[in-house]
MOPAC internal coordinates of N, CA, C and O (Angstrom, degrees):
PM7 1SCF
backbone

  N    0.0000 0     0.00 0     0.00 0    0    0    0
  C    1.4511 1     0.00 0     0.00 0    1    0    0
  C    1.5248 1   111.20 1     0.00 0    2    1    0
  O    1.2310 1   120.42 1   134.52 1    3    2    1
  N    1.3141 1   116.79 1   -45.48 1    3    2    1
  C    1.4678 1   119.83 1   179.44 1    5    3    2
  C    1.5266 1   110.68 1   -64.00 1    6    5    3
  O    1.2310 1   121.47 1   142.84 1    7    6    5
  N    1.3163 1   114.79 1   -37.16 1    7    6    5
  C    1.4498 1   119.45 1  -179.94 1    9    7    6
  C    1.5324 1   110.43 1   -63.51 1   10    9    7
  O    1.2310 1   120.40 1   138.94 1   11   10    9
  N    1.3095 1   116.84 1   -41.06 1   11   10    9
  C    1.4657 1   122.14 1   179.30 1   13   11   10
  C    1.5263 1   110.57 1   -65.28 1   14   13   11
  O    1.2310 1   120.32 1   137.28 1   15   14   13
  N    1.3300 1   117.00 1   -42.72 1   15   14   13
  C    1.4699 1   121.26 1   179.17 1   17   15   14
  C    1.5283 1   110.20 1   -64.19 1   18   17   15
  O    1.2310 1   120.37 1   135.86 1   19   18   17
  N    1.3086 1   116.89 1   -44.14 1   19   18   17
  C    1.4651 1   120.97 1  -179.94 1   21   19   18
  C    1.5294 1   110.63 1   -63.53 1   22   21   19
  O    1.2310 1   120.40 1   136.86 1   23   22   21
  N    1.3448 1   116.84 1   -43.14 1   23   22   21
  C    1.4501 1   120.78 1   179.12 1   25   23   22
  C    1.5344 1   110.95 1   -64.70 1   26   25   23
  O    1.2310 1   120.52 1   138.10 1   27   26   25
  N    1.3241 1   116.61 1   -41.90 1   27   26   25
  C    1.4604 1   121.28 1   178.13 1   29   27   26
  C    1.5227 1   110.95 1   -63.40 1   30   29   27
  O    1.2310 1   120.25 1   136.98 1   31   30   29
  N    1.3168 1   117.13 1   -43.02 1   31   30   29
  C    1.4678 1   120.71 1   179.13 1   33   31   30
  C    1.5296 1   111.07 1   -64.20 1   34   33   31
  O    1.2310 1   119.78 1   141.30 1   35   34   33
  N    1.3237 1   118.03 1   -38.70 1   35   34   33
  C    1.4649 1   121.18 1   177.48 1   37   35   34
  C    1.5222 1   111.01 1   -63.65 1   38   37   35
  O    1.2310 1   120.26 1   135.40 1   39   38   37
  N    1.3295 1   117.11 1   -44.60 1   39   38   37
  C    1.4551 1   120.97 1   179.80 1   41   39   38
  C    1.5301 1   110.36 1   -64.69 1   42   41   39
  O    1.2310 1   120.40 1   135.90 1   43   42   41
  N    1.3279 1   116.83 1   -44.10 1   43   42   41
  C    1.4655 1   120.09 1   178.47 1   45   43   42
  C    1.5263 1   111.25 1   -63.38 1   46   45   43
  O    1.2310 1   120.35 1   142.75 1   47   46   45
  N    1.3046 1   116.94 1   -37.25 1   47   46   45
  C    1.4673 1   120.45 1   178.50 1   49   47   46
  C    1.5257 1   110.75 1   -64.56 1   50   49   47
  O    1.2310 1   120.46 1   137.19 1   51   50   49
  N    1.3163 1   116.72 1   -42.81 1   51   50   49
  C    1.4662 1   120.46 1   179.43 1   53   51   50
  C    1.5254 1   110.29 1   -64.85 1   54   53   51
  O    1.2310 1   120.50 1   136.99 1   55   54   53
  N    1.3229 1   116.65 1   -43.01 1   55   54   53
  C    1.4656 1   120.22 1   178.66 1   57   55   54
  C    1.5255 1   110.20 1   -61.98 1   58   57   55
  O    1.2310 1   120.08 1   136.78 1   59   58   57
  N    1.3237 1   117.45 1   -43.22 1   59   58   57
  C    1.4603 1   121.54 1   179.50 1   61   59   58
  C    1.5248 1   111.27 1   -62.68 1   62   61   59
  O    1.2310 1   120.38 1   136.44 1   63   62   61
  N    1.3217 1   116.89 1   -43.56 1   63   62   61
  C    1.4727 1   120.89 1   179.68 1   65   63   62
  C    1.5172 1   110.56 1   -62.70 1   66   65   63
  O    1.2310 1   120.26 1   137.10 1   67   66   65
  N    1.3360 1   117.11 1   -42.90 1   67   66   65
  C    1.4653 1   120.41 1  -179.99 1   69   67   66
  C    1.5283 1   110.83 1   -64.29 1   70   69   67
  O    1.2310 1   120.53 1   135.65 1   71   70   69
  N    1.3280 1   116.60 1   -44.35 1   71   70   69
  C    1.4643 1   119.38 1  -178.90 1   73   71   70
  C    1.5233 1   111.94 1   -64.97 1   74   73   71
  O    1.2310 1   120.34 1   137.92 1   75   74   73
  N    1.3224 1   116.96 1   -42.08 1   75   74   73
  C    1.4671 1   120.44 1  -179.43 1   77   75   74
  C    1.5246 1   110.70 1   -68.51 1   78   77   75
  O    1.2310 1   120.10 1   140.61 1   79   78   77
  N    1.3295 1   117.41 1   -39.39 1   79   78   77
  C    1.4608 1   119.35 1  -179.08 1   81   79   78
  C    1.5249 1   111.16 1   -68.81 1   82   81   79
  O    1.2310 1   119.80 1   147.61 1   83   82   81
  N    1.3136 1   117.99 1   -32.39 1   83   82   81
  C    1.4632 1   120.60 1   177.24 1   85   83   82
  C    1.5310 1   110.63 1   -65.70 1   86   85   83
  O    1.2310 1   120.26 1   140.31 1   87   86   85
  N    1.3157 1   117.11 1   -39.69 1   87   86   85
  C    1.4538 1   119.61 1   179.62 1   89   87   86
  C    1.5214 1   111.56 1   -74.77 1   90   89   87
  O    1.2310 1   120.15 1   151.84 1   91   90   89
  N    1.3199 1   117.32 1   -28.16 1   91   90   89
  C    1.4630 1   120.43 1  -179.40 1   93   91   90
  C    1.5265 1   110.97 1   -71.82 1   94   93   91
  O    1.2310 1   120.19 1   153.89 1   95   94   93
  N    1.3326 1   117.24 1   -26.11 1   95   94   93
  C    1.4602 1   120.71 1   179.36 1   97   95   94
  C    1.5194 1   108.87 1   -87.58 1   98   97   95
  O    1.2310 1   120.86 1   -99.50 1   99   98   97
  N    1.3062 1   115.97 1    80.50 1   99   98   97
  C    1.4601 1   120.90 1  -179.42 1  101   99   98
  C    1.5120 1   110.73 1   -94.25 1  102  101   99
  O    1.2310 1   120.97 1    10.58 1  103  102  101
  N    1.3067 1   115.75 1  -169.42 1  103  102  101
  C    1.4580 1   121.15 1   177.64 1  105  103  102
  C    1.5171 1   110.20 1   -72.75 1  106  105  103
  O    1.2310 1   121.34 1   -20.41 1  107  106  105
  N    1.3148 1   115.04 1   159.59 1  107  106  105
  C    1.4573 1   120.47 1   176.53 1  109  107  106
  C    1.5325 1   108.59 1   -70.30 1  110  109  107
  O    1.2310 1   119.81 1   -27.09 1  111  110  109
  N    1.3330 1   117.97 1   152.91 1  111  110  109
  C    1.4652 1   119.46 1   178.87 1  113  111  110
  C    1.5239 1   110.43 1   -67.41 1  114  113  111
  O    1.2310 1   120.14 1   -26.77 1  115  114  113
  N    1.3211 1   117.34 1   153.23 1  115  114  113
  C    1.4631 1   119.55 1  -179.81 1  117  115  114
  C    1.5231 1   110.64 1   -69.82 1  118  117  115
  O    1.2310 1   119.98 1   -23.45 1  119  118  117
  N    1.3157 1   117.64 1   156.55 1  119  118  117
  C    1.4631 1   120.05 1   179.15 1  121  119  118
  C    1.5249 1   110.46 1   -67.51 1  122  121  119
  O    1.2310 1   119.91 1   -25.90 1  123  122  121
  N    1.3326 1   117.78 1   154.10 1  123  122  121
  C    1.4636 1   119.79 1   179.34 1  125  123  122
  C    1.5318 1   110.30 1   -67.01 1  126  125  123
  O    1.2310 1   120.18 1   -32.20 1  127  126  125
  N    1.3189 1   117.25 1   147.80 1  127  126  125
  C    1.4616 1   119.67 1  -178.57 1  129  127  126
  C    1.5205 1   111.57 1   -76.57 1  130  129  127
  O    1.2310 1   120.88 1   -38.49 1  131  130  129
  N    1.3003 1   115.92 1   141.51 1  131  130  129
  C    1.4605 1   120.73 1   172.48 1  133  131  130
  C    1.5118 1   113.45 1    72.16 1  134  133  131
  O    1.2310 1   121.66 1    22.12 1  135  134  133
  N    1.3092 1   114.44 1  -157.88 1  135  134  133
  C    1.4537 1   123.18 1  -176.55 1  137  135  134
  C    1.5154 1   110.04 1   -81.15 1  138  137  135
  O    1.2310 1   118.97 1   -59.87 1  139  138  137
  N    1.3391 1   119.56 1   120.13 1  139  138  137
  C    1.4661 1   120.41 1  -178.48 1  141  139  138
  C    1.5230 1   114.27 1   -74.11 1  142  141  139
  O    1.2310 1   119.26 1   175.97 1  143  142  141
  N    1.3260 1   119.02 1    -4.03 1  143  142  141
  C    1.4593 1   120.76 1  -178.86 1  145  143  142
  C    1.5177 1   112.18 1   -77.97 1  146  145  143
  O    1.2310 1   119.66 1   167.83 1  147  146  145
  N    1.3260 1   118.25 1   -12.17 1  147  146  145
  C    1.4557 1   120.40 1   179.87 1  149  147  146
  C    1.5080 1   113.76 1   106.28 1  150  149  147
  O    1.2310 1   120.18 1   174.48 1  151  150  149
  N    1.3267 1   117.26 1    -5.52 1  151  150  149
  C    1.4552 1   120.26 1   179.75 1  153  151  150
  C    1.5239 1   108.23 1  -110.37 1  154  153  151
  O    1.2310 1   120.79 1   -62.13 1  155  154  153
  N    1.3062 1   116.09 1   117.87 1  155  154  153
  C    1.4485 1   120.41 1   178.19 1  157  155  154
  C    1.5102 1   114.14 1    81.04 1  158  157  155
  O    1.2310 1   119.56 1  -162.47 1  159  158  157
  N    1.3244 1   118.45 1    17.53 1  159  158  157
  C    1.4517 1   120.73 1  -178.71 1  161  159  158
  C    1.5098 1   113.61 1   -79.74 1  162  161  159
  O    1.2310 1   119.79 1   152.28 1  163  162  161
  N    1.3179 1   118.00 1   -27.72 1  163  162  161
  C    1.4569 1   121.35 1  -178.49 1  165  163  162
  C    1.5178 1   111.41 1   -88.80 1  166  165  163
  O    1.2310 1   121.00 1     7.37 1  167  166  165
  N    1.3002 1   115.70 1  -172.63 1  167  166  165
  C    1.4596 1   119.88 1   177.91 1  169  167  166
  C    1.5242 1   109.40 1   -73.92 1  170  169  167
  O    1.2310 1   120.42 1   -32.11 1  171  170  169
  N    1.2990 1   116.79 1   147.89 1  171  170  169
  C    1.4641 1   124.13 1   178.66 1  173  171  170
  C    1.5235 1   112.77 1    60.16 1  174  173  171
  O    1.2310 1   119.96 1  -154.33 1  175  174  173
  N    1.3133 1   117.67 1    25.67 1  175  174  173
  C    1.4563 1   120.82 1   177.29 1  177  175  174
  C    1.5111 1   114.91 1    78.63 1  178  177  175
  O    1.2310 1   119.40 1  -168.49 1  179  178  177
  N    1.3283 1   118.75 1    11.51 1  179  178  177
  C    1.4672 1   120.64 1   177.21 1  181  179  178
  C    1.5225 1   109.73 1   -68.92 1  182  181  179
  O    1.2310 1   119.28 1   -30.39 1  183  182  181
  N    1.3235 1   118.98 1   149.61 1  183  182  181
  C    1.4635 1   120.35 1   175.94 1  185  183  182
  C    1.5273 1   110.50 1   -68.47 1  186  185  183
  O    1.2310 1   121.02 1   -18.48 1  187  186  185
  N    1.3204 1   115.65 1   161.52 1  187  186  185
  C    1.4554 1   119.85 1   177.69 1  189  187  186
  C    1.5158 1   109.43 1   -60.88 1  190  189  187
  O    1.2310 1   119.77 1   -41.39 1  191  190  189
  N    1.3044 1   118.04 1   138.61 1  191  190  189
  C    1.4547 1   122.67 1  -175.58 1  193  191  190
  C    1.5033 1   111.63 1    97.37 1  194  193  191
  O    1.2310 1   119.93 1   175.16 1  195  194  193
  N    1.3150 1   117.73 1    -4.84 1  195  194  193
  C    1.4523 1   121.60 1   175.47 1  197  195  194
  C    1.5127 1   115.05 1    81.09 1  198  197  195
  O    1.2310 1   119.22 1  -173.37 1  199  198  197
  N    1.2954 1   119.09 1     6.63 1  199  198  197
  C    1.4535 1   120.65 1   179.59 1  201  199  198
  C    1.5213 1   112.72 1    67.47 1  202  201  199
  O    1.2310 1   120.42 1  -142.51 1  203  202  201
  N    1.3335 1   116.80 1    37.49 1  203  202  201
  C    1.4615 1   120.84 1  -178.63 1  205  203  202
  C    1.5225 1   110.45 1   -66.82 1  206  205  203
  O    1.2310 1   119.71 1   -41.39 1  207  206  205
  N    1.3362 1   118.16 1   138.61 1  207  206  205
  C    1.4557 1   120.53 1   178.59 1  209  207  206
  C    1.5286 1   110.75 1   -75.45 1  210  209  207
  O    1.2310 1   120.56 1   -74.12 1  211  210  209
  N    1.3019 1   116.54 1   105.88 1  211  210  209
  C    1.4537 1   121.44 1  -176.55 1  213  211  210
  C    1.5227 1   111.13 1   -80.43 1  214  213  211
  O    1.2310 1   119.56 1   149.76 1  215  214  213
  N    1.3167 1   118.45 1   -30.24 1  215  214  213
  C    1.4632 1   122.39 1  -176.05 1  217  215  214
  C    1.5143 1   113.28 1   -60.79 1  218  217  215
  O    1.2310 1   119.31 1   139.74 1  219  218  217
  N    1.3353 1   118.92 1   -40.26 1  219  218  217
  C    1.4624 1   121.90 1  -179.51 1  221  219  218
  C    1.5213 1   111.94 1   -65.06 1  222  221  219
  O    1.2310 1   120.33 1   140.03 1  223  222  221
  N    1.3083 1   116.98 1   -39.97 1  223  222  221
  C    1.4630 1   121.06 1   179.54 1  225  223  222
  C    1.5198 1   111.66 1   -69.51 1  226  225  223
  O    1.2310 1   120.67 1   143.14 1  227  226  225
  N    1.3251 1   116.33 1   -36.86 1  227  226  225
  C    1.4689 1   120.29 1   179.26 1  229  227  226
  C    1.5229 1   110.48 1   -66.35 1  230  229  227
  O    1.2310 1   120.08 1   137.09 1  231  230  229
  N    1.3161 1   117.44 1   -42.91 1  231  230  229
  C    1.4641 1   120.80 1   179.02 1  233  231  230
  C    1.5280 1   110.56 1   -64.18 1  234  233  231
  O    1.2310 1   120.56 1   138.80 1  235  234  233
  N    1.3200 1   116.53 1   -41.20 1  235  234  233
  C    1.4612 1   120.43 1   178.16 1  237  235  234
  C    1.5309 1   111.07 1   -63.03 1  238  237  235
  O    1.2310 1   120.40 1   136.67 1  239  238  237
  N    1.3297 1   116.84 1   -43.33 1  239  238  237
  C    1.4632 1   120.98 1   179.08 1  241  239  238
  C    1.5288 1   111.44 1   -62.62 1  242  241  239
  O    1.2310 1   120.30 1   135.21 1  243  242  241
  N    1.3188 1   117.03 1   -44.79 1  243  242  241
  C    1.4639 1   120.05 1   179.65 1  245  243  242
  C    1.5257 1   111.81 1   -65.50 1  246  245  243
  O    1.2310 1   119.90 1   140.99 1  247  246  245
  N    1.3189 1   117.79 1   -39.01 1  247  246  245
  C    1.4603 1   121.43 1   178.97 1  249  247  246
  C    1.5239 1   111.24 1   -64.77 1  250  249  247
  O    1.2310 1   120.54 1   132.60 1  251  250  249
  N    1.3179 1   116.56 1   -47.40 1  251  250  249
  C    1.4599 1   119.73 1  -179.92 1  253  251  250
  C    1.5274 1   112.06 1   -65.71 1  254  253  251
  O    1.2310 1   119.89 1   142.53 1  255  254  253
  N    1.3323 1   117.81 1   -37.47 1  255  254  253
  C    1.4619 1   119.45 1   179.21 1  257  255  254
  C    1.5353 1   110.99 1   -68.62 1  258  257  255
  O    1.2310 1   120.06 1   143.92 1  259  258  257
  N    1.3252 1   117.50 1   -36.08 1  259  258  257
  C    1.4696 1   120.16 1   176.66 1  261  259  258
  C    1.5262 1   110.61 1   -66.43 1  262  261  259
  O    1.2310 1   119.79 1   138.68 1  263  262  261
  N    1.3315 1   118.01 1   -41.32 1  263  262  261
  C    1.4687 1   121.14 1   177.30 1  265  263  262
  C    1.5213 1   110.98 1   -62.42 1  266  265  263
  O    1.2310 1   120.35 1   139.42 1  267  266  265
  N    1.3139 1   116.93 1   -40.58 1  267  266  265
  C    1.4659 1   120.75 1   179.17 1  269  267  266
  C    1.5290 1   111.00 1   -65.62 1  270  269  267
  O    1.2310 1   120.43 1   138.52 1  271  270  269
  N    1.3402 1   116.78 1   -41.48 1  271  270  269
  C    1.4653 1   120.17 1   179.42 1  273  271  270
  C    1.5296 1   110.81 1   -64.90 1  274  273  271
  O    1.2310 1   120.03 1   139.53 1  275  274  273
  N    1.3302 1   117.55 1   -40.47 1  275  274  273
  C    1.4702 1   120.65 1   178.28 1  277  275  274
  C    1.5227 1   110.21 1   -64.75 1  278  277  275
  O    1.2310 1   120.33 1   138.11 1  279  278  277
  N    1.3192 1   116.98 1   -41.89 1  279  278  277
  C    1.4657 1   120.67 1   179.41 1  281  279  278
  C    1.5253 1   110.78 1   -62.52 1  282  281  279
  O    1.2310 1   120.49 1   136.47 1  283  282  281
  N    1.3403 1   116.67 1   -43.53 1  283  282  281
  C    1.4660 1   119.79 1   179.69 1  285  283  282
  C    1.5325 1   110.80 1   -66.21 1  286  285  283
  O    1.2310 1   120.16 1   141.86 1  287  286  285
  N    1.3357 1   117.29 1   -38.14 1  287  286  285
  C    1.4542 1   120.97 1  -179.18 1  289  287  286
  C    1.5224 1   111.11 1   -67.74 1  290  289  287
  O    1.2310 1   120.06 1   137.67 1  291  290  289
  N    1.3184 1   117.49 1   -42.33 1  291  290  289
  C    1.4590 1   120.87 1   179.44 1  293  291  290
  C    1.5202 1   112.20 1   -70.76 1  294  293  291
  O    1.2310 1   120.05 1   155.40 1  295  294  293
  N    1.3182 1   117.50 1   -24.60 1  295  294  293
  C    1.4651 1   121.38 1  -179.88 1  297  295  294
  C    1.5219 1   112.98 1   -75.22 1  298  297  295
  O    1.2310 1   120.23 1   161.47 1  299  298  297
  N    1.3353 1   117.17 1   -18.53 1  299  298  297
  C    1.4627 1   119.75 1   179.49 1  301  299  298
  C    1.5240 1   110.36 1   -80.55 1  302  301  299
  O    1.2310 1   121.46 1   -30.06 1  303  302  301
  N    1.3093 1   114.82 1   149.94 1  303  302  301
  C    1.4607 1   118.61 1   175.54 1  305  303  302
  C    1.5291 1   109.07 1   -80.76 1  306  305  303
  O    1.2310 1   120.63 1   -12.79 1  307  306  305
  N    1.3196 1   116.40 1   167.21 1  307  306  305
  C    1.4606 1   121.40 1  -179.46 1  309  307  306
  C    1.5225 1   110.05 1   -63.31 1  310  309  307
  O    1.2310 1   120.44 1   142.92 1  311  310  309
  N    1.3096 1   116.77 1   -37.08 1  311  310  309
  C    1.4620 1   120.71 1  -179.22 1  313  311  310
  C    1.5395 1   110.65 1   -65.26 1  314  313  311
  O    1.2310 1   119.90 1   139.90 1  315  314  313
  N    1.3224 1   117.80 1   -40.10 1  315  314  313
  C    1.4645 1   120.41 1   178.80 1  317  315  314
  C    1.5254 1   110.78 1   -66.41 1  318  317  315
  O    1.2310 1   119.97 1   143.34 1  319  318  317
  N    1.3308 1   117.66 1   -36.66 1  319  318  317
  C    1.4488 1   120.65 1  -179.45 1  321  319  318
  C    1.5215 1   111.09 1   -67.45 1  322  321  319
  O    1.2310 1   120.19 1   136.93 1  323  322  321
  N    1.3163 1   117.25 1   -43.07 1  323  322  321
  C    1.4642 1   119.95 1  -179.36 1  325  323  322
  C    1.5221 1   110.78 1   -70.88 1  326  325  323
  O    1.2310 1   119.86 1   149.05 1  327  326  325
  N    1.3246 1   117.86 1   -30.95 1  327  326  325
  C    1.4680 1   121.22 1   179.64 1  329  327  326
  C    1.5301 1   110.68 1   -68.07 1  330  329  327
  O    1.2310 1   120.05 1   142.21 1  331  330  329
  N    1.3466 1   117.50 1   -37.79 1  331  330  329
  C    1.4572 1   120.85 1  -178.91 1  333  331  330
  C    1.5225 1   112.36 1   -76.65 1  334  333  331
  O    1.2310 1   119.81 1   157.81 1  335  334  333
  N    1.3241 1   117.98 1   -22.19 1  335  334  333
  C    1.4543 1   120.84 1  -178.41 1  337  335  334
  C    1.5191 1   112.61 1   -81.79 1  338  337  335
  O    1.2310 1   119.37 1   169.64 1  339  338  337
  N    1.3003 1   118.82 1   -10.36 1  339  338  337
  C    1.4630 1   121.26 1  -177.45 1  341  339  338
  C    1.5095 1   110.45 1   -78.49 1  342  341  339
  O    1.2310 1   120.10 1   180.00 1  343  342  341

């Protein structure tokens, strides 16, 4: 009985591996649209990424981080500031 169960499990395992491997071997992905260099890849000739203005977000991030650092610095007592500088 154990021999039959073991043999059945081996056969089922092989069948499962074959079926899963057949489905895993799919088609290759399609080629990327447009020019892969970043110029003219989007619709209407826009660069890849949509031509998002990165400069405005960077300035906003730097401004908010400076405000947060000033707030944290002013929130510390004089004793805490001198203790960290040692």
